[in-house]
C-alpha positions, 0 to 999 in steps of 0.5 A: 364556903360562904363569905370569908371573914376579913380582919383588919391589920394589927400594926406592930408596936413603934419601937423607940430606939436610939442605939447605934446602927438601929435608927433604920428600924422606925421606918421599917415598921412604918413601911410594914404597917401600912405600905407593904400592900399599896392601894391596888385591887386584889386578886382571888386565891382558890384551892382544895384541901385533901387527906393526902389520898385525894379525899376532899376535907370538908369543914377545914378551917382555912385562914390567910395570914400576912407574913407578920401573922395578922389575919386577913381572911378565914373560912371553911372549905365545902363539901369538895374541900374547896375554899377561896379567898377574894380581893387579896393584894400582892405580898407574901402570905401564909395559909394555915389550915386546920381540921379535926382529926388532922394535923395543923399545917402551914404553907407560905404563898406569894401573891402577885397581880394574877390570880392564884388558883389550883392550890392543893393542901394535903393534911396529915391524919393524926394517929389513933389514940392508944387503947382507943378504937375510935380515930381522933378524926371523930373528936373535933377540936375545941376551936371547932366545937366552939366555932359550930356553936356560934349562930350563923346570925352572930357569925354574919354580924361579925363578918359584917364588922370585920368588913367595916373595920377593914374599910375604916368605918369603925362606929359600924364595926362596933355596932355590928360586933355588939349586935353578934354579942346580943345574939351570942353572948359567948362571942369572944372574938367580938370582944377582941376586935371591939377592945383593939378598936377601942384602944386605938381610939384612946378609950382605955376603960373600954378596951380593957373591959372588952378585952377582959370579957374576951379572957373570961369567955376564951378561957386559956386563949393566948390570943385574947391575953394578947389583946389585953396586953395591947389595951393595957399598953395603950393606956400606958399601964406597962406593968399589967400589959407586961403581965398579960403578954407573959400570961399569953406566952405561958399559956402557948410557948408557940404564940409567936406574936405574944413573944414579939410583942412582950420583946418589943415591950422589954426592949423598949424598957431598955431591958435587951437581956430580958427581951432576947429569949422572947425575940429569939423564940419569935424568930424561930417560930416564924422565921419569915417575918422580916421585923423579927429579925430586925429587932432581934438585930437591935437586941444583939447589938445593944447586948454587945453581940455584934457578930450575931447582930451581923449574922441577922442582917445576912439572914435578912438580906438572904431571906427578903431580897425584895423588902423595902428596907434592903437598901438600908440594911445593906449600908447598916451592915457595911457600917457594922462589918467596918466596926467589927473590923476595927475592933479586931485589929 
């Protein structure tokens, strides 16, 4: 399926919290941002996508995401429905498959230290539209059409930029993304990635400018508004950052990352009540993201819902038994449980 795109990780924002039982969050996020996969060499993941009857689904977009929802690699299936990802480090991932005429699907996968091969993902066909003789399979989605419009040379430059960024060569990455835009001026994804790099460099004006271009080109794209929100946040412009993130979740209420970022921002601004619905939505949309439940625990604790906060810790321990924060969570749970017992006696 050709060279797979590689996206460098979007580290989660630091949570500044000084509330009881919540100081352990800071090292948790540091681990999630840098140490989850270590420095080991990766393995290969390969498999096929079919329609459930054994018929291969070609030109399906297959994306590999981390447990935090960050894209690691993405690509397209070939004529036999096959796909592969190279150099994937150990950890918990989710593979998402989208194809014209089929319902999107997501499957969790756990990667160890040996190749993960022979995976099979069955897609569910969308029903025919009422009053139409044609099946929706003949009508590619907007994303698929837009992807097909991007010239291969521009895609290649974008891939080179992602690979350079993944290796810390951000100057080279920006050069490749600019080249991709020269070839295809509507390349919103290149603007998004440049915005991220500029924001982390402290180039606020360039970051917001690039994100603004992405928003203009991508139209109603929650992802583009997330990048714009991040650029504003890095610039210290909290009101505009909040506005951009609210726009993202307004466009797509299923945008778990937008909900999570907005929840974090409100929590940081000591608006735990305002943060709660967004953190709850994020936990429901992505129940396998540890950081979501840790932050939701914090929010519940701050708003005085200790029993609900305890339930979040129980969920964490049951769902993520191998997480680096397990020992700390267990100790925190014991302290919280004693606090609840002391209050009720």
